[in-house]
A tleap script that builds the chain and sets N, CA, C and O, in Angstrom:
source leaprc.protein.ff14SB
mol = sequence {
  NMET THR LYS LEU LEU GLU TRP VAL SER VAL
  PHE SER ALA LEU PHE ALA VAL TRP TYR SER
  LEU ILE GLY GLY TYR VAL LYS HIE PRO LEU
  ILE GLU LYS ASN MET THR LEU ILE LEU ILE
  SER PRO LEU ILE PHE VAL ILE LEU PHE GLY
  LEU TYR ALA VAL THR VAL VAL LEU TYR ARG
  VAL PHE THR PHE ASN ASN CYS GLU ALA ALA
  ALA LYS GLU LEU GLN GLU GLU ILE LYS GLU
  ALA LYS LYS ASP LEU HIE GLU LYS GLY LEU
  ARG CTRP
}
set mol.1.N position { -18.096 0.287 -0.590 }
set mol.1.CA position { -17.223 -0.824 -0.898 }
set mol.1.C position { -15.869 -0.563 -0.223 }
set mol.1.O position { -15.286 0.511 -0.376 }
set mol.2.N position { -15.394 -1.532 0.503 }
set mol.2.CA position { -14.116 -1.365 1.178 }
set mol.2.C position { -12.974 -1.547 0.183 }
set mol.2.O position { -13.156 -2.097 -0.903 }
set mol.3.N position { -11.786 -1.068 0.581 }
set mol.3.CA position { -10.619 -1.208 -0.288 }
set mol.3.C position { -10.295 -2.677 -0.543 }
set mol.3.O position { -9.919 -3.052 -1.654 }
set mol.4.N position { -10.444 -3.506 0.490 }
set mol.4.CA position { -10.164 -4.927 0.311 }
set mol.4.C position { -11.080 -5.524 -0.748 }
set mol.4.O position { -10.634 -6.298 -1.595 }
set mol.5.N position { -12.352 -5.169 -0.703 }
set mol.5.CA position { -13.298 -5.696 -1.680 }
set mol.5.C position { -12.974 -5.180 -3.085 }
set mol.5.O position { -13.135 -5.907 -4.065 }
set mol.6.N position { -12.524 -3.946 -3.182 }
set mol.6.CA position { -12.120 -3.419 -4.489 }
set mol.6.C position { -10.928 -4.192 -5.039 }
set mol.6.O position { -10.923 -4.569 -6.211 }
set mol.7.N position { -9.916 -4.430 -4.202 }
set mol.7.CA position { -8.731 -5.161 -4.649 }
set mol.7.C position { -9.082 -6.597 -5.037 }
set mol.7.O position { -8.583 -7.112 -6.037 }
set mol.8.N position { -9.936 -7.239 -4.246 }
set mol.8.CA position { -10.331 -8.617 -4.560 }
set mol.8.C position { -11.106 -8.657 -5.875 }
set mol.8.O position { -10.919 -9.576 -6.673 }
set mol.9.N position { -11.964 -7.681 -6.107 }
set mol.9.CA position { -12.733 -7.638 -7.358 }
set mol.9.C position { -11.820 -7.466 -8.567 }
set mol.9.O position { -11.969 -8.167 -9.568 }
set mol.10.N position { -10.885 -6.544 -8.473 }
set mol.10.CA position { -9.958 -6.318 -9.587 }
set mol.10.C position { -9.081 -7.549 -9.810 }
set mol.10.O position { -8.870 -7.967 -10.948 }
set mol.11.N position { -8.571 -8.128 -8.718 }
set mol.11.CA position { -7.743 -9.322 -8.838 }
set mol.11.C position { -8.524 -10.469 -9.466 }
set mol.11.O position { -7.991 -11.193 -10.308 }
set mol.12.N position { -9.781 -10.643 -9.066 }
set mol.12.CA position { -10.606 -11.714 -9.621 }
set mol.12.C position { -10.848 -11.525 -11.110 }
set mol.12.O position { -10.786 -12.483 -11.881 }
set mol.13.N position { -11.124 -10.296 -11.514 }
set mol.13.CA position { -11.353 -10.022 -12.933 }
set mol.13.C position { -10.085 -10.280 -13.748 }
set mol.13.O position { -10.142 -10.893 -14.813 }
set mol.14.N position { -8.950 -9.813 -13.245 }
set mol.14.CA position { -7.687 -10.049 -13.958 }
set mol.14.C position { -7.343 -11.537 -14.006 }
set mol.14.O position { -6.863 -12.032 -15.026 }
set mol.15.N position { -7.587 -12.248 -12.907 }
set mol.15.CA position { -7.322 -13.682 -12.891 }
set mol.15.C position { -8.214 -14.421 -13.880 }
set mol.15.O position { -7.763 -15.355 -14.544 }
set mol.16.N position { -9.473 -14.014 -13.984 }
set mol.16.CA position { -10.397 -14.663 -14.915 }
set mol.16.C position { -9.944 -14.470 -16.359 }
set mol.16.O position { -9.995 -15.404 -17.158 }
set mol.17.N position { -9.508 -13.276 -16.687 }
set mol.17.CA position { -9.012 -13.017 -18.048 }
set mol.17.C position { -7.741 -13.820 -18.310 }
set mol.17.O position { -7.598 -14.440 -19.364 }
set mol.18.N position { -6.817 -13.805 -17.345 }
set mol.18.CA position { -5.555 -14.525 -17.502 }
set mol.18.C position { -5.805 -16.026 -17.646 }
set mol.18.O position { -5.195 -16.678 -18.494 }
set mol.19.N position { -6.694 -16.573 -16.827 }
set mol.19.CA position { -6.978 -18.001 -16.882 }
set mol.19.C position { -7.650 -18.394 -18.201 }
set mol.19.O position { -7.382 -19.467 -18.742 }
set mol.20.N position { -8.514 -17.530 -18.712 }
set mol.20.CA position { -9.159 -17.841 -19.992 }
set mol.20.C position { -8.144 -17.820 -21.132 }
set mol.20.O position { -8.282 -18.566 -22.101 }
set mol.21.N position { -7.126 -16.969 -21.019 }
set mol.21.CA position { -6.093 -16.923 -22.053 }
set mol.21.C position { -5.188 -18.149 -22.005 }
set mol.21.O position { -4.887 -18.732 -23.046 }
set mol.22.N position { -4.748 -18.549 -20.809 }
set mol.22.CA position { -3.848 -19.707 -20.755 }
set mol.22.C position { -4.598 -21.022 -20.848 }
set mol.22.O position { -4.005 -22.046 -21.185 }
set mol.23.N position { -5.881 -21.014 -20.557 }
set mol.23.CA position { -6.673 -22.235 -20.623 }
set mol.23.C position { -7.106 -22.594 -22.035 }
set mol.23.O position { -7.641 -23.678 -22.265 }
set mol.24.N position { -6.880 -21.703 -22.970 }
set mol.24.CA position { -7.244 -21.992 -24.349 }
set mol.24.C position { -8.691 -21.701 -24.683 }
set mol.24.O position { -9.190 -22.157 -25.712 }
set mol.25.N position { -9.371 -20.954 -23.839 }
set mol.25.CA position { -10.771 -20.631 -24.103 }
set mol.25.C position { -10.905 -19.549 -25.178 }
set mol.25.O position { -11.949 -19.427 -25.819 }
set mol.26.N position { -9.854 -18.778 -25.366 }
set mol.26.CA position { -9.844 -17.742 -26.393 }
set mol.26.C position { -8.786 -18.117 -27.415 }
set mol.26.O position { -7.612 -18.262 -27.072 }
set mol.27.N position { -9.189 -18.273 -28.661 }
set mol.27.CA position { -8.259 -18.660 -29.715 }
set mol.27.C position { -7.989 -17.472 -30.628 }
set mol.27.O position { -8.905 -16.881 -31.201 }
set mol.28.N position { -6.716 -17.141 -30.746 }
set mol.28.CA position { -6.298 -16.070 -31.633 }
set mol.28.C position { -4.817 -16.263 -31.908 }
set mol.28.O position { -4.072 -16.626 -30.998 }
set mol.29.N position { -4.367 -16.029 -33.139 }
set mol.29.CA position { -2.942 -16.229 -33.438 }
set mol.29.C position { -2.026 -15.320 -32.612 }
set mol.29.O position { -0.912 -15.719 -32.270 }
set mol.30.N position { -2.473 -14.124 -32.291 }
set mol.30.CA position { -1.663 -13.200 -31.507 }
set mol.30.C position { -1.473 -13.703 -30.072 }
set mol.30.O position { -0.418 -13.503 -29.470 }
set mol.31.N position { -2.502 -14.353 -29.537 }
set mol.31.CA position { -2.406 -14.911 -28.188 }
set mol.31.C position { -1.416 -16.069 -28.169 }
set mol.31.O position { -0.600 -16.179 -27.254 }
set mol.32.N position { -1.491 -16.930 -29.179 }
set mol.32.CA position { -0.575 -18.072 -29.248 }
set mol.32.C position { 0.863 -17.615 -29.465 }
set mol.32.O position { 1.801 -18.261 -28.997 }
set mol.33.N position { 1.035 -16.517 -30.163 }
set mol.33.CA position { 2.377 -15.995 -30.421 }
set mol.33.C position { 3.003 -15.436 -29.143 }
set mol.33.O position { 4.216 -15.545 -28.962 }
set mol.34.N position { 2.210 -14.845 -28.258 }
set mol.34.CA position { 2.704 -14.202 -27.040 }
set mol.34.C position { 2.385 -15.000 -25.781 }
set mol.34.O position { 2.190 -14.416 -24.715 }
set mol.35.N position { 2.328 -16.323 -25.888 }
set mol.35.CA position { 1.941 -17.147 -24.748 }
set mol.35.C position { 2.946 -17.054 -23.594 }
set mol.35.O position { 2.535 -17.088 -22.434 }
set mol.36.N position { 4.240 -16.937 -23.874 }
set mol.36.CA position { 5.210 -16.841 -22.778 }
set mol.36.C position { 5.013 -15.537 -21.993 }
set mol.36.O position { 5.128 -15.527 -20.768 }
set mol.37.N position { 4.721 -14.460 -22.686 }
set mol.37.CA position { 4.447 -13.198 -22.009 }
set mol.37.C position { 3.181 -13.295 -21.157 }
set mol.37.O position { 3.131 -12.756 -20.051 }
set mol.38.N position { 2.171 -13.976 -21.666 }
set mol.38.CA position { 0.925 -14.161 -20.921 }
set mol.38.C position { 1.166 -15.018 -19.686 }
set mol.38.O position { 0.580 -14.763 -18.634 }
set mol.39.N position { 2.018 -16.028 -19.802 }
set mol.39.CA position { 2.288 -16.905 -18.671 }
set mol.39.C position { 3.039 -16.192 -17.546 }
set mol.39.O position { 2.786 -16.457 -16.371 }
set mol.40.N position { 3.959 -15.290 -17.893 }
set mol.40.CA position { 4.727 -14.607 -16.848 }
set mol.40.C position { 4.119 -13.261 -16.450 }
set mol.40.O position { 4.680 -12.562 -15.607 }
set mol.41.N position { 2.999 -12.891 -17.033 }
set mol.41.CA position { 2.385 -11.606 -16.706 }
set mol.41.C position { 2.028 -11.440 -15.224 }
set mol.41.O position { 2.145 -10.324 -14.719 }
set mol.42.N position { 1.596 -12.488 -14.490 }
set mol.42.CA position { 1.364 -12.274 -13.048 }
set mol.42.C position { 2.639 -11.856 -12.308 }
set mol.42.O position { 2.586 -11.017 -11.409 }
set mol.43.N position { 3.761 -12.425 -12.674 }
set mol.43.CA position { 5.029 -12.049 -12.058 }
set mol.43.C position { 5.375 -10.598 -12.381 }
set mol.43.O position { 5.860 -9.864 -11.521 }
set mol.44.N position { 5.128 -10.195 -13.602 }
set mol.44.CA position { 5.378 -8.809 -14.006 }
set mol.44.C position { 4.480 -7.856 -13.219 }
set mol.44.O position { 4.937 -6.801 -12.781 }
set mol.45.N position { 3.208 -8.216 -13.035 }
set mol.45.CA position { 2.291 -7.372 -12.272 }
set mol.45.C position { 2.711 -7.261 -10.809 }
set mol.45.O position { 2.587 -6.191 -10.214 }
set mol.46.N position { 3.206 -8.349 -10.222 }
set mol.46.CA position { 3.662 -8.302 -8.828 }
set mol.46.C position { 4.871 -7.370 -8.702 }
set mol.46.O position { 4.957 -6.583 -7.759 }
set mol.47.N position { 5.795 -7.461 -9.649 }
set mol.47.CA position { 6.973 -6.592 -9.627 }
set mol.47.C position { 6.557 -5.130 -9.798 }
set mol.47.O position { 7.056 -4.262 -9.082 }
set mol.48.N position { 5.665 -4.852 -10.723 }
set mol.48.CA position { 5.201 -3.480 -10.926 }
set mol.48.C position { 4.460 -2.943 -9.706 }
set mol.48.O position { 4.619 -1.777 -9.347 }
set mol.49.N position { 3.651 -3.787 -9.067 }
set mol.49.CA position { 2.950 -3.358 -7.855 }
set mol.49.C position { 3.946 -3.059 -6.739 }
set mol.49.O position { 3.766 -2.096 -5.994 }
set mol.50.N position { 4.986 -3.868 -6.617 }
set mol.50.CA position { 6.019 -3.615 -5.620 }
set mol.50.C position { 6.723 -2.297 -5.860 }
set mol.50.O position { 6.968 -1.544 -4.917 }
set mol.51.N position { 7.050 -2.010 -7.099 }
set mol.51.CA position { 7.684 -0.731 -7.435 }
set mol.51.C position { 6.758 0.441 -7.122 }
set mol.51.O position { 7.198 1.472 -6.614 }
set mol.52.N position { 5.493 0.278 -7.423 }
set mol.52.CA position { 4.509 1.323 -7.114 }
set mol.52.C position { 4.424 1.550 -5.604 }
set mol.52.O position { 4.415 2.692 -5.145 }
set mol.53.N position { 4.361 0.459 -4.835 }
set mol.53.CA position { 4.249 0.576 -3.383 }
set mol.53.C position { 5.476 1.259 -2.792 }
set mol.53.O position { 5.350 2.126 -1.928 }
set mol.54.N position { 6.651 0.876 -3.250 }
set mol.54.CA position { 7.879 1.500 -2.750 }
set mol.54.C position { 7.905 2.978 -3.106 }
set mol.54.O position { 8.296 3.806 -2.284 }
set mol.55.N position { 7.496 3.313 -4.311 }
set mol.55.CA position { 7.477 4.707 -4.739 }
set mol.55.C position { 6.524 5.536 -3.883 }
set mol.55.O position { 6.871 6.638 -3.459 }
set mol.56.N position { 5.338 5.019 -3.629 }
set mol.56.CA position { 4.355 5.749 -2.831 }
set mol.56.C position { 4.852 5.931 -1.404 }
set mol.56.O position { 4.734 7.020 -0.842 }
set mol.57.N position { 5.407 4.873 -0.809 }
set mol.57.CA position { 5.898 4.975 0.565 }
set mol.57.C position { 7.038 5.983 0.651 }
set mol.57.O position { 7.046 6.830 1.544 }
set mol.58.N position { 7.990 5.905 -0.254 }
set mol.58.CA position { 9.114 6.838 -0.228 }
set mol.58.C position { 8.659 8.273 -0.468 }
set mol.58.O position { 9.154 9.194 0.182 }
set mol.59.N position { 7.729 8.472 -1.388 }
set mol.59.CA position { 7.220 9.819 -1.646 }
set mol.59.C position { 6.570 10.400 -0.394 }
set mol.59.O position { 6.798 11.558 -0.045 }
set mol.60.N position { 5.761 9.585 0.275 }
set mol.60.CA position { 5.075 10.087 1.470 }
set mol.60.C position { 6.038 10.325 2.620 }
set mol.60.O position { 5.812 11.218 3.437 }
set mol.61.N position { 7.110 9.543 2.700 }
set mol.61.CA position { 8.106 9.779 3.746 }
set mol.61.C position { 8.871 11.066 3.470 }
set mol.61.O position { 9.103 11.859 4.382 }
set mol.62.N position { 9.261 11.275 2.222 }
set mol.62.CA position { 10.054 12.455 1.892 }
set mol.62.C position { 9.249 13.748 1.935 }
set mol.62.O position { 9.820 14.819 2.138 }
set mol.63.N position { 7.937 13.668 1.747 }
set mol.63.CA position { 7.113 14.874 1.757 }
set mol.63.C position { 6.353 15.041 3.070 }
set mol.63.O position { 5.408 15.826 3.142 }
set mol.64.N position { 6.756 14.310 4.109 }
set mol.64.CA position { 6.104 14.410 5.410 }
set mol.64.C position { 6.411 15.772 6.013 }
set mol.64.O position { 7.569 16.181 6.089 }
set mol.65.N position { 5.378 16.463 6.434 }
set mol.65.CA position { 5.544 17.817 6.969 }
set mol.65.C position { 5.783 17.785 8.467 }
set mol.65.O position { 5.168 17.001 9.190 }
set mol.66.N position { 6.679 18.643 8.924 }
set mol.66.CA position { 6.878 18.852 10.351 }
set mol.66.C position { 6.024 20.032 10.773 }
set mol.66.O position { 5.940 21.039 10.070 }
set mol.67.N position { 5.400 19.896 11.913 }
set mol.67.CA position { 4.558 20.979 12.415 }
set mol.67.C position { 5.173 21.464 13.719 }
set mol.67.O position { 4.989 20.849 14.769 }
set mol.68.N position { 5.891 22.553 13.646 }
set mol.68.CA position { 6.592 23.090 14.807 }
set mol.68.C position { 5.623 23.525 15.901 }
set mol.68.O position { 5.902 23.324 17.083 }
set mol.69.N position { 4.502 24.111 15.531 }
set mol.69.CA position { 3.523 24.570 16.527 }
set mol.69.C position { 2.955 23.382 17.307 }
set mol.69.O position { 2.799 23.451 18.526 }
set mol.70.N position { 2.650 22.299 16.601 }
set mol.70.CA position { 2.114 21.116 17.275 }
set mol.70.C position { 3.167 20.488 18.182 }
set mol.70.O position { 2.835 19.992 19.258 }
set mol.71.N position { 4.422 20.502 17.766 }
set mol.71.CA position { 5.493 19.951 18.597 }
set mol.71.C position { 5.648 20.751 19.883 }
set mol.71.O position { 5.807 20.170 20.957 }
set mol.72.N position { 5.603 22.080 19.786 }
set mol.72.CA position { 5.704 22.920 20.986 }
set mol.72.C position { 4.509 22.694 21.907 }
set mol.72.O position { 4.667 22.618 23.126 }
set mol.73.N position { 3.322 22.588 21.328 }
set mol.73.CA position { 2.125 22.351 22.125 }
set mol.73.C position { 2.213 21.009 22.856 }
set mol.73.O position { 1.827 20.903 24.020 }
set mol.74.N position { 2.718 19.996 22.172 }
set mol.74.CA position { 2.869 18.686 22.793 }
set mol.74.C position { 3.890 18.727 23.931 }
set mol.74.O position { 3.678 18.113 24.976 }
set mol.75.N position { 4.991 19.447 23.733 }
set mol.75.CA position { 5.984 19.597 24.802 }
set mol.75.C position { 5.381 20.292 26.022 }
set mol.75.O position { 5.666 19.907 27.156 }
set mol.76.N position { 4.559 21.301 25.801 }
set mol.76.CA position { 3.889 21.993 26.903 }
set mol.76.C position { 2.944 21.046 27.646 }
set mol.76.O position { 2.893 21.060 28.876 }
set mol.77.N position { 2.208 20.238 26.915 }
set mol.77.CA position { 1.291 19.285 27.542 }
set mol.77.C position { 2.061 18.251 28.354 }
set mol.77.O position { 1.599 17.833 29.416 }
set mol.78.N position { 3.222 17.836 27.872 }
set mol.78.CA position { 4.051 16.880 28.616 }
set mol.78.C position { 4.534 17.513 29.916 }
set mol.78.O position { 4.505 16.875 30.968 }
set mol.79.N position { 4.972 18.753 29.845 }
set mol.79.CA position { 5.416 19.449 31.061 }
set mol.79.C position { 4.280 19.586 32.063 }
set mol.79.O position { 4.479 19.383 33.261 }
set mol.80.N position { 3.078 19.931 31.576 }
set mol.80.CA position { 1.920 20.056 32.459 }
set mol.80.C position { 1.562 18.716 33.096 }
set mol.80.O position { 1.228 18.658 34.279 }
set mol.81.N position { 1.632 17.646 32.316 }
set mol.81.CA position { 1.308 16.323 32.851 }
set mol.81.C position { 2.324 15.904 33.908 }
set mol.81.O position { 1.948 15.349 34.940 }
set mol.82.N position { 3.615 16.164 33.662 }
set mol.82.CA position { 4.637 15.836 34.654 }
set mol.82.C position { 4.416 16.631 35.943 }
set mol.82.O position { 4.535 16.092 37.044 }
set mol.83.N position { 4.095 17.908 35.793 }
set mol.83.CA position { 3.846 18.759 36.957 }
set mol.83.C position { 2.637 18.254 37.739 }
set mol.83.O position { 2.667 18.191 38.968 }
set mol.84.N position { 1.578 17.897 37.022 }
set mol.84.CA position { 0.369 17.400 37.659 }
set mol.84.C position { 0.640 16.087 38.392 }
set mol.84.O position { 0.176 15.903 39.517 }
set mol.85.N position { 1.379 15.179 37.774 }
set mol.85.CA position { 1.696 13.909 38.412 }
set mol.85.C position { 2.602 14.117 39.627 }
set mol.85.O position { 2.465 13.426 40.636 }
set mol.86.N position { 3.522 15.070 39.523 }
set mol.86.CA position { 4.413 15.366 40.648 }
set mol.86.C position { 3.610 15.911 41.833 }
set mol.86.O position { 3.888 15.571 42.983 }
set mol.87.N position { 2.612 16.760 41.547 }
set mol.87.CA position { 1.757 17.311 42.609 }
set mol.87.C position { 0.901 16.230 43.265 }
set mol.87.O position { 0.557 16.336 44.442 }
set mol.88.N position { 0.563 15.210 42.517 }
set mol.88.CA position { -0.280 14.119 43.058 }
set mol.88.C position { 0.556 13.085 43.790 }
set mol.88.O position { 0.011 12.114 44.314 }
set mol.89.N position { 1.873 13.275 43.836 }
set mol.89.CA position { 2.699 12.382 44.653 }
set mol.89.C position { 3.478 11.334 43.887 }
set mol.89.O position { 4.103 10.475 44.509 }
set mol.90.N position { 3.468 11.365 42.584 }
set mol.90.CA position { 4.228 10.376 41.806 }
set mol.90.C position { 5.676 10.840 41.732 }
set mol.90.O position { 5.968 11.944 41.273 }
set mol.91.N position { 6.566 9.986 42.186 }
set mol.91.CA position { 7.997 10.305 42.144 }
set mol.91.C position { 8.702 9.294 41.268 }
set mol.91.O position { 8.416 8.099 41.341 }
set mol.92.N position { 9.624 9.763 40.438 }
set mol.92.CA position { 10.387 8.854 39.594 }
set mol.92.C position { 11.840 9.209 39.581 }
set mol.92.O position { 12.633 8.543 38.917 }
savepdb mol mol.pdb
quit
């Protein structure tokens, strides 16, 4: 199952529950008492998802590792490529 299909499945299930609550298919005094919270719950979920996404992105940026050995190896490969191109007649 792809991630997109997982997200669509979860979203569909949550939407079905939310729609049944606001559509009046489920009757309970507690639901009627908290109808405003139920109506704005999609907005709350979007805000919470945004906070989660920002947190994950910032965490991964701040914990990104530098690899000095790989950087040196890449610099060596660049020097070799420039030397090889220079030998083949490329001038810049």
